[in-house]
FIKOLZA-1660 file (N, C-alpha, C; in steps of 0.1 Angstrom, whole numbers, plus 5000, padded with zeros to 4 digits):
% residues 156
   i   px   py   pz ch aa at
   1 5459 3249 7745  A  X  N
   1 5451 3259 7750  A  X CA
   1 5436 3256 7741  A  X  C
   2 5427 3259 7749  A  X  N
   2 5411 3249 7743  A  X CA
   2 5408 3266 7732  A  X  C
   3 5403 3266 7718  A  X  N
   3 5401 3275 7709  A  X CA
   3 5389 3282 7713  A  X  C
   4 5380 3276 7720  A  X  N
   4 5366 3283 7723  A  X CA
   4 5371 3289 7736  A  X  C
   5 5376 3288 7739  A  X  N
   5 5382 3302 7750  A  X CA
   5 5374 3312 7749  A  X  C
   6 5390 3320 7741  A  X  N
   6 5390 3331 7733  A  X CA
   6 5376 3333 7725  A  X  C
   7 5372 3330 7717  A  X  N
   7 5360 3330 7716  A  X CA
   7 5344 3335 7722  A  X  C
   8 5343 3324 7733  A  X  N
   8 5338 3323 7741  A  X CA
   8 5339 3342 7746  A  X  C
   9 5347 3346 7748  A  X  N
   9 5350 3357 7759  A  X CA
   9 5348 3370 7747  A  X  C
  10 5353 3366 7739  A  X  N
  10 5350 3374 7722  A  X CA
  10 5332 3373 7726  A  X  C
  11 5329 3369 7722  A  X  N
  11 5311 3366 7720  A  X CA
  11 5308 3378 7733  A  X  C
  12 5313 3375 7748  A  X  N
  12 5300 3373 7759  A  X CA
  12 5309 3397 7758  A  X  C
  13 5321 3395 7757  A  X  N
  13 5325 3411 7756  A  X CA
  13 5320 3417 7747  A  X  C
  14 5316 3417 7732  A  X  N
  14 5309 3418 7722  A  X CA
  14 5290 3424 7729  A  X  C
  15 5288 3412 7729  A  X  N
  15 5270 3413 7735  A  X CA
  15 5271 3419 7743  A  X  C
  16 5281 3424 7761  A  X  N
  16 5278 3427 7772  A  X CA
  16 5270 3445 7771  A  X  C
  17 5282 3449 7761  A  X  N
  17 5269 3464 7758  A  X CA
  17 5258 3465 7750  A  X  C
  18 5253 3454 7744  A  X  N
  18 5238 3451 7740  A  X CA
  18 5229 3453 7754  A  X  C
  19 5234 3444 7763  A  X  N
  19 5224 3439 7769  A  X CA
  19 5226 3451 7784  A  X  C
  20 5237 3457 7782  A  X  N
  20 5230 3469 7797  A  X CA
  20 5233 3486 7788  A  X  C
  21 5224 3487 7782  A  X  N
  21 5225 3497 7772  A  X CA
  21 5213 3508 7785  A  X  C
  22 5217 3517 7791  A  X  N
  22 5211 3525 7801  A  X CA
  22 5213 3537 7799  A  X  C
  23 5211 3548 7799  A  X  N
  23 5208 3564 7802  A  X CA
  23 5205 3570 7813  A  X  C
  24 5210 3582 7810  A  X  N
  24 5212 3587 7826  A  X CA
  24 5196 3600 7822  A  X  C
  25 5188 3596 7833  A  X  N
  25 5176 3606 7833  A  X CA
  25 5179 3615 7845  A  X  C
  26 5179 3627 7842  A  X  N
  26 5176 3636 7855  A  X CA
  26 5164 3643 7857  A  X  C
  27 5156 3639 7871  A  X  N
  27 5147 3640 7871  A  X CA
  27 5149 3651 7882  A  X  C
  28 5136 3663 7882  A  X  N
  28 5136 3676 7886  A  X CA
  28 5121 3672 7894  A  X  C
  29 5127 3677 7904  A  X  N
  29 5111 3682 7912  A  X CA
  29 5108 3691 7918  A  X  C
  30 5103 3704 7911  A  X  N
  30 5098 3715 7927  A  X CA
  30 5088 3716 7936  A  X  C
  31 5093 3717 7946  A  X  N
  31 5081 3719 7955  A  X CA
  31 5068 3730 7961  A  X  C
  32 5061 3731 7960  A  X  N
  32 5052 3747 7958  A  X CA
  32 5059 3751 7970  A  X  C
  33 5053 3764 7970  A  X  N
  33 5054 3773 7988  A  X CA
  33 5044 3769 7992  A  X  C
  34 5044 3754 8001  A  X  N
  34 5024 3751 8007  A  X CA
  34 5036 3758 8027  A  X  C
  35 5026 3756 8032  A  X  N
  35 5031 3761 8048  A  X CA
  35 5036 3742 8055  A  X  C
  36 5047 3744 8060  A  X  N
  36 5048 3734 8066  A  X CA
  36 5066 3733 8069  A  X  C
  37 5065 3718 8074  A  X  N
  37 5081 3715 8071  A  X CA
  37 5084 3707 8056  A  X  C
  38 5102 3705 8054  A  X  N
  38 5105 3699 8047  A  X CA
  38 5098 3683 8045  A  X  C
  39 5093 3680 8029  A  X  N
  39 5088 3671 8021  A  X CA
  39 5106 3662 8023  A  X  C
  40 5092 3648 8023  A  X  N
  40 5093 3637 8022  A  X CA
  40 5096 3632 8006  A  X  C
  41 5101 3625 8001  A  X  N
  41 5093 3617 7985  A  X CA
  41 5101 3608 7982  A  X  C
  42 5094 3597 7974  A  X  N
  42 5097 3587 7970  A  X CA
  42 5097 3590 7957  A  X  C
  43 5103 3588 7945  A  X  N
  43 5108 3585 7932  A  X CA
  43 5104 3569 7929  A  X  C
  44 5096 3570 7921  A  X  N
  44 5100 3554 7923  A  X CA
  44 5097 3550 7906  A  X  C
  45 5094 3536 7905  A  X  N
  45 5095 3530 7888  A  X CA
  45 5084 3521 7889  A  X  C
  46 5073 3520 7883  A  X  N
  46 5060 3507 7881  A  X CA
  46 5059 3502 7865  A  X  C
  47 5054 3499 7861  A  X  N
  47 5049 3491 7851  A  X CA
  47 5039 3495 7849  A  X  C
  48 5031 3492 7838  A  X  N
  48 5019 3495 7834  A  X CA
  48 5009 3500 7844  A  X  C
  49 5003 3487 7850  A  X  N
  49 4998 3483 7857  A  X CA
  49 5002 3490 7874  A  X  C
  50 5013 3496 7877  A  X  N
  50 5017 3497 7892  A  X CA
  50 5022 3492 7897  A  X  C
  51 5022 3483 7893  A  X  N
  51 5030 3476 7903  A  X CA
  51 5048 3483 7903  A  X  C
  52 5052 3485 7920  A  X  N
  52 5066 3490 7921  A  X CA
  52 5080 3478 7909  A  X  C
  53 5088 3488 7905  A  X  N
  53 5097 3479 7899  A  X CA
  53 5108 3483 7908  A  X  C
  54 5114 3496 7909  A  X  N
  54 5122 3500 7917  A  X CA
  54 5119 3515 7921  A  X  C
  55 5128 3518 7931  A  X  N
  55 5132 3531 7938  A  X CA
  55 5142 3540 7928  A  X  C
  56 5141 3548 7928  A  X  N
  56 5144 3557 7923  A  X CA
  56 5160 3571 7931  A  X  C
  57 5149 3576 7936  A  X  N
  57 5155 3582 7947  A  X CA
  57 5143 3583 7965  A  X  C
  58 5147 3592 7974  A  X  N
  58 5139 3591 7983  A  X CA
  58 5148 3603 7991  A  X  C
  59 5143 3612 7988  A  X  N
  59 5146 3620 7996  A  X CA
  59 5137 3624 8011  A  X  C
  60 5150 3626 8023  A  X  N
  60 5143 3622 8033  A  X CA
  60 5152 3614 8039  A  X  C
  61 5159 3614 8049  A  X  N
  61 5165 3605 8058  A  X CA
  61 5165 3593 8069  A  X  C
  62 5151 3597 8074  A  X  N
  62 5152 3596 8086  A  X CA
  62 5145 3583 8085  A  X  C
  63 5142 3568 8081  A  X  N
  63 5139 3555 8076  A  X CA
  63 5123 3553 8080  A  X  C
  64 5125 3559 8095  A  X  N
  64 5106 3557 8100  A  X CA
  64 5092 3561 8099  A  X  C
  65 5103 3574 8088  A  X  N
  65 5092 3579 8081  A  X CA
  65 5090 3577 8067  A  X  C
  66 5096 3567 8062  A  X  N
  66 5088 3562 8052  A  X CA
  66 5076 3554 8049  A  X  C
  67 5073 3552 8060  A  X  N
  67 5061 3540 8060  A  X CA
  67 5048 3552 8054  A  X  C
  68 5050 3565 8060  A  X  N
  68 5040 3577 8053  A  X CA
  68 5041 3583 8034  A  X  C
  69 5048 3573 8031  A  X  N
  69 5053 3571 8015  A  X CA
  69 5048 3559 8010  A  X  C
  70 5028 3559 8009  A  X  N
  70 5026 3550 8012  A  X CA
  70 5025 3540 7999  A  X  C
  71 5029 3541 7991  A  X  N
  71 5024 3534 7973  A  X CA
  71 5043 3524 7978  A  X  C
  72 5047 3535 7977  A  X  N
  72 5063 3533 7973  A  X CA
  72 5064 3522 7987  A  X  C
  73 5060 3523 7998  A  X  N
  73 5065 3515 8010  A  X CA
  73 5061 3504 8007  A  X  C
  74 5050 3505 8004  A  X  N
  74 5043 3491 8000  A  X CA
  74 5052 3484 7989  A  X  C
  75 5049 3491 7978  A  X  N
  75 5057 3484 7967  A  X CA
  75 5076 3480 7975  A  X  C
  76 5084 3485 7977  A  X  N
  76 5096 3485 7985  A  X CA
  76 5098 3476 7996  A  X  C
  77 5085 3471 8002  A  X  N
  77 5084 3466 8012  A  X CA
  77 5094 3469 8024  A  X  C
  78 5097 3488 8020  A  X  N
  78 5107 3491 8032  A  X CA
  78 5118 3483 8032  A  X  C
  79 5122 3477 8025  A  X  N
  79 5137 3468 8023  A  X CA
  79 5148 3482 8023  A  X  C
  80 5161 3480 8031  A  X  N
  80 5168 3491 8029  A  X CA
  80 5178 3487 8016  A  X  C
  81 5179 3472 8015  A  X  N
  81 5183 3467 8000  A  X CA
  81 5176 3481 7988  A  X  C
  82 5162 3482 7991  A  X  N
  82 5151 3492 7986  A  X CA
  82 5156 3510 7976  A  X  C
  83 5165 3512 7985  A  X  N
  83 5166 3525 7991  A  X CA
  83 5182 3530 7997  A  X  C
  84 5190 3521 7996  A  X  N
  84 5204 3520 7999  A  X CA
  84 5212 3530 7988  A  X  C
  85 5214 3540 7993  A  X  N
  85 5221 3548 7984  A  X CA
  85 5218 3554 7974  A  X  C
  86 5204 3557 7975  A  X  N
  86 5194 3563 7971  A  X CA
  86 5183 3574 7978  A  X  C
  87 5189 3577 7986  A  X  N
  87 5186 3588 7992  A  X CA
  87 5192 3597 8000  A  X  C
  88 5180 3608 8005  A  X  N
  88 5190 3623 8007  A  X CA
  88 5186 3630 8018  A  X  C
  89 5185 3642 8021  A  X  N
  89 5172 3654 8031  A  X CA
  89 5161 3653 8018  A  X  C
  90 5155 3661 8029  A  X  N
  90 5139 3659 8024  A  X CA
  90 5142 3674 8021  A  X  C
  91 5133 3677 8012  A  X  N
  91 5131 3689 8003  A  X CA
  91 5121 3698 8012  A  X  C
  92 5126 3714 8010  A  X  N
  92 5119 3722 8020  A  X CA
  92 5111 3725 8007  A  X  C
  93 5100 3736 8016  A  X  N
  93 5084 3742 8008  A  X CA
  93 5096 3748 8002  A  X  C
  94 5092 3755 7982  A  X  N
  94 5094 3758 7976  A  X CA
  94 5108 3751 7972  A  X  C
  95 5111 3743 7973  A  X  N
  95 5130 3742 7977  A  X CA
  95 5129 3731 7957  A  X  C
  96 5140 3726 7953  A  X  N
  96 5142 3718 7948  A  X CA
  96 5144 3705 7945  A  X  C
  97 5149 3697 7938  A  X  N
  97 5150 3686 7939  A  X CA
  97 5157 3678 7923  A  X  C
  98 5168 3678 7923  A  X  N
  98 5176 3671 7910  A  X CA
  98 5185 3662 7909  A  X  C
  99 5177 3649 7905  A  X  N
  99 5192 3639 7910  A  X CA
  99 5190 3634 7898  A  X  C
 100 5199 3627 7892  A  X  N
 100 5202 3617 7881  A  X CA
 100 5206 3603 7883  A  X  C
 101 5197 3592 7876  A  X  N
 101 5196 3577 7875  A  X CA
 101 5195 3573 7865  A  X  C
 102 5201 3562 7865  A  X  N
 102 5202 3556 7848  A  X CA
 102 5194 3545 7849  A  X  C
 103 5182 3548 7837  A  X  N
 103 5172 3536 7837  A  X CA
 103 5175 3529 7826  A  X  C
 104 5173 3520 7823  A  X  N
 104 5171 3508 7806  A  X CA
 104 5163 3518 7800  A  X  C
 105 5170 3513 7785  A  X  N
 105 5166 3521 7777  A  X CA
 105 5155 3515 7773  A  X  C
 106 5155 3499 7774  A  X  N
 106 5144 3489 7772  A  X CA
 106 5124 3491 7784  A  X  C
 107 5130 3500 7789  A  X  N
 107 5122 3507 7798  A  X CA
 107 5115 3518 7792  A  X  C
 108 5122 3528 7787  A  X  N
 108 5118 3536 7782  A  X CA
 108 5100 3534 7764  A  X  C
 109 5088 3543 7765  A  X  N
 109 5082 3539 7754  A  X CA
 109 5075 3525 7760  A  X  C
 110 5080 3521 7771  A  X  N
 110 5076 3506 7773  A  X CA
 110 5060 3502 7785  A  X  C
 111 5052 3513 7789  A  X  N
 111 5044 3510 7793  A  X CA
 111 5049 3514 7812  A  X  C
 112 5061 3524 7812  A  X  N
 112 5065 3518 7825  A  X CA
 112 5063 3535 7829  A  X  C
 113 5064 3535 7841  A  X  N
 113 5057 3548 7848  A  X CA
 113 5070 3556 7860  A  X  C
 114 5069 3572 7861  A  X  N
 114 5077 3572 7865  A  X CA
 114 5069 3578 7878  A  X  C
 115 5067 3573 7898  A  X  N
 115 5057 3579 7900  A  X CA
 115 5066 3589 7916  A  X  C
 116 5057 3594 7921  A  X  N
 116 5059 3603 7931  A  X CA
 116 5050 3600 7943  A  X  C
 117 5055 3599 7955  A  X  N
 117 5044 3599 7967  A  X CA
 117 5050 3606 7979  A  X  C
 118 5048 3612 7981  A  X  N
 118 5049 3627 7990  A  X CA
 118 5045 3630 8008  A  X  C
 119 5048 3632 8016  A  X  N
 119 5046 3631 8027  A  X CA
 119 5055 3644 8037  A  X  C
 120 5045 3651 8045  A  X  N
 120 5054 3662 8055  A  X CA
 120 5046 3660 8063  A  X  C
 121 5057 3662 8082  A  X  N
 121 5051 3665 8092  A  X CA
 121 5037 3669 8095  A  X  C
 122 5029 3663 8102  A  X  N
 122 5019 3672 8103  A  X CA
 122 5008 3669 8096  A  X  C
 123 5014 3667 8082  A  X  N
 123 5005 3670 8069  A  X CA
 123 4997 3660 8062  A  X  C
 124 4997 3662 8061  A  X  N
 124 4986 3644 8050  A  X CA
 124 4995 3641 8040  A  X  C
 125 4997 3622 8037  A  X  N
 125 5002 3617 8030  A  X CA
 125 4994 3619 8016  A  X  C
 126 5004 3617 8006  A  X  N
 126 4996 3618 7991  A  X CA
 126 5008 3606 7983  A  X  C
 127 5001 3598 7982  A  X  N
 127 5001 3586 7976  A  X CA
 127 4998 3588 7959  A  X  C
 128 5009 3584 7952  A  X  N
 128 5008 3585 7938  A  X CA
 128 5008 3605 7932  A  X  C
 129 5012 3611 7942  A  X  N
 129 5013 3627 7939  A  X CA
 129 5017 3628 7923  A  X  C
 130 5025 3622 7916  A  X  N
 130 5027 3623 7904  A  X CA
 130 5032 3609 7896  A  X  C
 131 5025 3604 7887  A  X  N
 131 5026 3598 7881  A  X CA
 131 5026 3605 7863  A  X  C
 132 5038 3598 7857  A  X  N
 132 5042 3603 7844  A  X CA
 132 5046 3591 7839  A  X  C
 133 5039 3591 7820  A  X  N
 133 5051 3580 7818  A  X CA
 133 5060 3581 7813  A  X  C
 134 5069 3570 7814  A  X  N
 134 5082 3573 7809  A  X CA
 134 5084 3572 7795  A  X  C
 135 5080 3582 7782  A  X  N
 135 5086 3581 7777  A  X CA
 135 5093 3590 7768  A  X  C
 136 5095 3589 7756  A  X  N
 136 5109 3596 7748  A  X CA
 136 5102 3611 7745  A  X  C
 137 5085 3612 7741  A  X  N
 137 5079 3624 7745  A  X CA
 137 5079 3633 7753  A  X  C
 138 5081 3622 7760  A  X  N
 138 5073 3631 7776  A  X CA
 138 5082 3639 7782  A  X  C
 139 5092 3635 7777  A  X  N
 139 5109 3638 7783  A  X CA
 139 5112 3654 7778  A  X  C
 140 5109 3665 7790  A  X  N
 140 5111 3677 7793  A  X CA
 140 5094 3685 7795  A  X  C
 141 5083 3677 7794  A  X  N
 141 5074 3683 7799  A  X CA
 141 5066 3683 7810  A  X  C
 142 5068 3692 7818  A  X  N
 142 5066 3692 7832  A  X CA
 142 5054 3692 7834  A  X  C
 143 5050 3681 7843  A  X  N
 143 5031 3676 7849  A  X CA
 143 5035 3679 7866  A  X  C
 144 5023 3686 7868  A  X  N
 144 5018 3690 7885  A  X CA
 144 5020 3681 7887  A  X  C
 145 5018 3683 7905  A  X  N
 145 5020 3671 7915  A  X CA
 145 5000 3675 7919  A  X  C
 146 4998 3666 7928  A  X  N
 146 4984 3671 7931  A  X CA
 146 4984 3682 7945  A  X  C
 147 4996 3678 7955  A  X  N
 147 4993 3690 7967  A  X CA
 147 5010 3694 7969  A  X  C
 148 5019 3688 7974  A  X  N
 148 5033 3694 7978  A  X CA
 148 5042 3698 7963  A  X  C
 149 5042 3691 7952  A  X  N
 149 5047 3687 7940  A  X CA
 149 5044 3700 7930  A  X  C
 150 5048 3707 7925  A  X  N
 150 5040 3720 7922  A  X CA
 150 5047 3714 7907  A  X  C
 151 5061 3714 7901  A  X  N
 151 5065 3701 7887  A  X CA
 151 5070 3693 7899  A  X  C
 152 5071 3684 7882  A  X  N
 152 5079 3671 7874  A  X CA
 152 5086 3671 7864  A  X  C
 153 5093 3673 7861  A  X  N
 153 5100 3669 7848  A  X CA
 153 5115 3657 7848  A  X  C
 154 5115 3649 7836  A  X  N
 154 5122 3643 7839  A  X CA
 154 5135 3646 7822  A  X  C
 155 5144 3649 7820  A  X  N
 155 5151 3648 7807  A  X CA
 155 5164 3638 7808  A  X  C
 156 5162 3632 7789  A  X  N
 156 5173 3622 7792  A  X CA
 156 5183 3634 7785  A  X  C
% end
């Protein structure tokens, strides 16, 4: 038996946790009591320049309406792989959305942002309704949205 294989396996097992550190992040979105139907929301991660990196959650089940979440739609290319397993029902006016996602530790305090696009049927679509830097200091601090989102908070 080659003695290098067990050593290589041990090194791989010890290195894996270092490469895979992620923490659960709770995303809490409270909608305003606007007049109208439930809202479609796209919560996504961008780099410091606003370039789309990954989808965190999409509220709204009918993919044909996703095009109304403009910045997220452009960044994700509306590819099902970008949101498969990361979607649920739309959020009713005055309602709340609370989801937990895993975000790599190295993205926190590294210039990344959490953004939310929103849309409501027969109402205006809102690109980047919420933009919040992903920082340890910002955790737990509510941020107001522009139209449909009353407040957004993330916590570790």
